[in-house]
N, C-alpha and C positions, 0 to 999 in steps of 0.2 A: 321564582328561576334557579336550578340548581346545576352540580357541574359533572359532567358524564366521568371525568377523571379529576376528581378535587385534589389528590396530592400532587397536582403536578402545581397547582398556586402555592406551595410550598417553596418553590423555589422562587417566587417573589419578595420572599426574606434575603435572598442572597441582594436584592439588589442595593439596598443602602450600602454594602460593602463594595460591590463590585467599582460604585462611584467614589469609595474613599482610596481604593487598588487605583482605580482610572487616573484621580489626583497626585497620585505618590508617581508612577511611571509615565505622565502626560510628556515629559522630556525625556524617555528612554526611548529606543527604538524595538519596544516589545510590545505585545498585545496587537498594533496595529500595525498594515503596510504605511508606508511614508505618505503616500498619497490622502489616504484616510483618515489618517494621524494630522497632516496637516489641515486638511478640511475641516476636520473637530477641533482642531486649537491655533490653527495661524491665520486665522479671519483676523480683518480688522476690527479692534478695540474689545473690550473683556465681554462685555454687553453681547456681543455676535458670538462669542465662545462660548459663554455660556447659556445661549439658546441652541446651539447646534449639541453640545453634551445632553440637555435636557430634552430635546426631540430622539436622540439616541436610546437613553432610556426608557421614555416612554413608546420608543417602539418595540425596543424588550419587553416590556412588563405587557404590550397587546399582544405580542406573540404569546407568551406563556399564557394568557388568558386564553386565547384563541387554541390553544393546546389541550388545555382543561376542557375544552367544549362547553359551553355553557347551552341551556337548553332550559327552554319555557314550556314549562309542564301546565297538563289540561288535567281534571278529575282525576288527581291522585295517580299519576299516570308509572310510579314508580313504586308503587306498594307492593310488597313480597306477597306471591303467591304460591301455593303447594301444587305441583301438576304431574301428572301421572305421565311418563316420557318413555317408549318403547324403544329397545336394543336386538338391534337385529344387524349380523355382519352381510355382508356381500363380495363374494368369489367371483373372479372374472377367469374364464377360461383364453391364454392368450397363445394356446397352442399351434402348430403352423395348419393345423387341420380345419382351424377358425377362418383362414383365409379362401375356404369353398364359395364360391360366387352364387350356391343357391337362395341366398337371399341377398338382399339389395345394397351396399355394391357390396360386400362380403359378408360373411357371418359375425366377421368380430365388431366390423363399424354397424352393424344394427346391433348386437348385441351391447355395444357402446350408449347407443342410441336410447334403448330399453332400460336398462340402469338410471340412464336422465331421468326418465318416465317415471319408477319406481321411485327413488330419489325426491323428486315432487310430490307423488303422492304421500309418503310417506314424511312430507318434510318437517314432522314435529318430533321425530324420533331421532334417537343418537344410532349415525349409522358410521362403522368402520367399511374400510376398502382393503382388500388383498386381492393379488392374480396371482395364477399356477398354470404351471404348465406340467413338467416332470415334479418339478418342484414348486415351493411357494414362496412369497413375500409381502411383508409388509406394504402397501401402498397410504394409508392414513389411517390411524387409531379411531376411537367412535368419536364424533363430533354431530352437531349439530348445524354446521356450516356448509349446506349444498353446495353453495358456488364453488368455495376449494374444494370440496370433492368431486364435483364436478370437471374442476380445471385438471384437477391431476385425473381423472379418468380420461378426457381428449388427450392425453399424452402417453397414452398405454398402448406398447403395440406389441407386435410379434419377437420384436430386439429386445424390448424389457429384461428376457432372462434368454441365456445360454442354451439353458437343459430343453430337450425335446420329449414328446412325450405327453401326457394329461394324467394327472396322477388325482383323482377325487381325494383320495387315504392325506394326500401334501397339505391338500384344499382344509379340510376337516384338523388337523392336527393343527394346522396353522392358526384355524379360528379359535380354538380352544385355547391358545395362549393368550387372544385378543379378550376373550370373558374372563379370564381369573381373577383379575382385580375386582369385580362386578358380586364374585362367591353366588351366583346365580344357579341354584339346581338346574332348570331348565334352559337352555340359550336356545338361538333361532338364525338357522345361518341359510344365506340364498346363494344357489349356486349357479352359476348363468356359464353352459356349456354347449357344446353339441353332442356331448353323452361320452366321446373316447373310445377307447376301445372296447372298454366293458372288462377288462381282466380283474379288476382290484375293486369290482363291486362285494364282494362278499366280506373284503378284507376293509370296506368303508362304511358297510352295515355295523360291523361288529365295532370298528373305533366311534361311530356313531354312537352306541349305546354305551360304551364305555365312558364319553364324556357327556352324555345326557342330551344330544345335539339333537334339536329339528332341523331336517334339511329338505328345506323347499325348492324345487326345481323349475329353471327355465330353459328348458332346452332348445337349439335354435338349429335350423336348418332343413334339410328335405332327407325322407325316406331314402328316395331313390339315389341322392344324393349328389356331389356334382364335383369337378375339379377343381385343383389347389393351383391359381395362380402365382408366383414369385415375382422377387422384387423387378428380376430380369424381364418379366412377362414370359418367360416360358410357364408350359405346364408342369408342374411334379412328378416326377418319374419315380418307380423303384429300383431296385437296384437290378433287376432284370432288362432295364427299358421301357417297361409297360405302364402307361398312365395313371396315376391313383386316381382312383373316385373315393372322395370321404361322404360316408353317409351317417344320417342321423341315427344314434345309439337310443333307441327307445327303451331298450329295457332298464335303463339307468331310475326307472321310474318306480322299479321297486324301492330302491333306498329311501326315497318319502313316504311309499305307503309302509317300509317297516319302522319306521323313527315320526310318522304321525305329521309327516308337512305337508303343503300344498304342490303340486305338482301342472305344468304348463307346456306344450310344444309348441312350435312353430316353426312355418316355413316363408315368412314374413310379414305377418300383421301381427301389430302388437295390440288388437285389440281386448285380448285377456289379463293385458299388467293388471287392468283397474282388480279385474275379478280376485287375482292372484292376492296382489297390496290387502283388498278387505279380508282374504282369508288369514294373512300374514298377522294385520290389526285383531282379527280374534283370536288366535292363538299366543302371540307373541308374548314374553313379561314386560311388565311395566312397573316401574320402579319410581319412588316418590322425590320429586326434585323442586328445591326451592327458585324458584326465577323471579324477574322482575319484571311487572308489567312494561313494557317500552313504547304502549299504543299512545296517540295525542300525542307527542314529543316535537316540539318544533325547536330546530338545529338554530343557533344563532352565532358560530364559531366566525362567520364569516365578515360578519360587523368589527369583533377587533383584527381581524387578519388585514383586512382592507387598509384599516388606519392604522394598521403596521407597516404596512407597504406605504402610504403616504409621506408617511411622519421620516420613514426613513428615506424617502427620496428629498423631502426638506431640509435634512438633518445634512444628506452629501451633498446635493447638487450644488454646483457652484454659483448658480444665479440665486439668491436666497429672495424669496418671497416675504416676506415675515410681514411687510403691511398687509399683504393681501392674503397669508393665511387662514386665518379667521375667516373667513367667507368660504373657503374649501370645507371647514369644518362644519358650516351651519347649513350647508349645500347637502354636503353630503347624504342625507338620508333620503333627500328628494330625487337626486340621481337613481335611474336606471342600473340595477346592475347586469353586469353580461350574464346569457343566459346558460353561459357554459358553467358558472357558479351556483346557479338555481336550477340545473336540469331535475335533482330529485322531486323538487318541490313542484316542477312544470309535469315530469311524469306522473307523479301522486295525481294530478288534479285531472289529466287526463284518464288516466284508470279508473278513478272514481267518477268520471262524467259517462265513461263508456258503461262502466258497469250499470249507472241508473238511466243508462238510453238517451242520455243527453247529448246525442250524435255531433248535433251542430258546436257543441261547447268542447266535446273533445276533438273534434275538427281542428278548432281553433287552437286548441295544445299543440295538437301533434303535428300542427303547420308547423309551427314557432323551433319545435325539435328537430321537424326533419331541413329547414335554412340551416339552422344552425349545426348538427350532423351530417346531414345529405349519407345517411346509412340507408342499408338495405332495411333493418328493422324498424326504423323511425316510417320510411316511404310505405312498408307492408302494412303497418300501424296508422295512417295516414287513409291508404287505401282503404282502408277496412271501415274506419269509419264514413269514409266518403259514398260507400258503396251503401250502408244502413241510411244513406239519407237519399238515397236514389239515383245520385249522381254518377251513372255507369259507367259515360264516356271518361270521366276524371280517374276513378278508380280505376279505367282499365289501361289507361295510360300506363297510369304508375305502377301496376303490377306489371306490365310489360317491361315496364323498364328498370325492375332491379335485377341486379347480375351480383350472384353469390354462389358462394362456394356450398355453405350450408343446405345440406341435403335435406332437413326437415323441414328447412324454410322454402326451397325450389319448392319441394311438393307442394306446402300448402298453397304458394305462389299460382300454380300451375294448376290447382283445386280450384281456387279462388276467380282464375281468368275464367275456366268450364262455367263456373254461377255466373256470372257478369254477363256472358255471352250468353246464356242460356236466358236470364231475364231482357238482353236486348235483341230476343228470337233471333240469335243466329245459331240456330241448332248444327250446323254443320263444323263453327269452328268450335263451338262448345265440345262438339265430340271429340274433335283432336285435341284441345286441351286436356279435357279427361284421361284420351289416351296417355298424353306424354305424363301426366301426374303419376299413372297407373305403372310407368315405365321405369319412375324413378321409386317407387315402393307403391305394394299394395294394400289398399283400404277399401274395406265393405262398402262406406259410405260412395268413393269415389267410384268403385265398380256398378254400387245401385242405380247414381245419377246417370252414368255411361249407358246402361242397359235401358235406362229409364228413356233416355235421350232416341236411342234406337228404334224404341218399339215405336216410340211417336211416330219417328221419320218412316218406318216401314205401314202401319196403320194410314199416314195421310198420302204415301204412293199407290196404296190397296183403294183407295177411296177415290182418287183419280181417275186409276184404271176403270175402277165400277163405272165411272161416270162416262165417259166415255166410248165403253164397251156396246150400247144400247144406239150410239150412233154408226157403228160400222156395221150392227145386225140390219138397222134400216136402209143402208147400204148396197148390201150383198143379197139383200132376201129381198122377194115381192112384195108388193104392197099387199097387206093383208085385209079380207072384208072387215066392214064397221065396227061387227059385233067385238071383233079382234081387238080394233083399235079403240074400243072402251075400254078393253081388258087390259089393255097395257094403259088405258089413262088412270085405272084404276091402282095401277103398282107403283104409280108417281109418289106418292105423299109417304109412301114405303122406304124409297129411296132419298126425300128430305129427312124421314125422320131417322135415317141412318147416318146423315150429315148433321143434324143436329144434334144426336149423341158425341159424336166426333169432336163437338164445338163444347159442349159440354164438361168433355173428357179434358179438354185444351185449359177451359176455365179452373177446373179443380185442380189442375196442376199449377195454373198461376196462383194458387190459392197457396196451396203449402209451399211455395217459393216465398211467398211476400209474410209468411206466419209461421214460418219455423224458424226458433231462437237459434244466434248465430254462438257457436261450441270453439271446438279448434279454429274451423275455420269460418270466414265470416257468413256463409249458409249452407245448408244442404238443400237437396231436393227434397228430402222426404225425412230420412234416417237422421241420427247424428244425438241421439239424448244420451249415449255412454261418457260422450266426452265432458271436460272440465272447461266450466264459464271461464275462471282465469287463465286459461291457455290462449283467448281470441287476441290477445294484445303481448306482442314480446319483445320483447328487451333487450 
């Protein structure tokens, strides 16, 4: 066993000193509130006072040990290792043009979601985050704490800066300051923008070359452009009263080409983010960093913490149970801990079971988490596990009951509802669900599933028409001679053969549904290999 913060244990040396000080000031009205002092020193008998004081200092010792985070190490989990860590800066355009609605719900929100995906793809990188309009400012310095970076990213909006416009030069100059401590010859910067007006393009190329910055671009928006909705709900107008149409400026790709970076433009589909991140991995400078392996570490801090709370209760409670307190300490390790304390353990077990395709075991853990937290994420995870066990009715009920403002989760929920309904052979409802998912966000997998079901439906309708057509012909036409009847009979196997082919196609479709591995969503009808497996579960 070891401690994550061993220096905190040095405070245990202060405890004997505190005991001496407490005895000296026991009759003074300092250090403790009168009620606490009374309970520590005014009980009947000297033994009761000694018992209360002992429990109080045991509480203090347990709290210090809990703060030091005792850990159970497995397989030399804290051995030092030298790893290559990539360093990249991300700069987000938060100018007013990023409020255009040609990507859902607008360019800025879509850009922030895309940056979150980039951070997940580059989770082993040191990433810095900045924002710019006509000026630029630092949001977070280089860090490997993806969660903190994403938290800061979510709170960025067009109100974060008072200046207007979109200066790519400002973004480049601010990123150069971020890279100074690393003394790198080549720096990498990802600019996420709609391209701005392109006025300072040549100046941006000159600055990027001067500072040896390789600029990677992720341009959002459409070439046709869109209106800009203001906070008041009104559309942005120019000085002449005309409605402003903001278009994506693809000419900015020259900046990437001239500096050796990668370039992606999108109007609402983030499928190319994986490709962009792969290109960055190939190009970006990596530094040797000494790190500690933190795998296979079991946290034990909650045991001294619970013990501290218990001893504090016994020290301060007016009805002491000294005669029976020893039973509590004996039985404590056998008592089930509240799931809120061990959520990290439940989540880890559920995640490992899901990745190992032990969906029954994953369902058990997700069910416990859902009962405790009752959040959209836990319900979504439980529904995914039930879906994998082909319990479609239960999964559908959970998906439909999720209420969330998270755009990405809401999209995935509707996509999964479509998958579930398709598995239940409720094609019309599945088509409606896919259409709702696409109204939130455009995605090629969802689009493929939608078109696939529509095509299947159309084929079924055409087959029905072909089956009913001969009956109508026999009613309207006179009875043909015997030879013609034989000819007609010879055509029947052909119709049966056509129907048989349609059934085979339907079986093929079912096999694709049952064999496709889950990715970002529990199941896609055919495609989806490009998505990360780790994103199947949401926290």
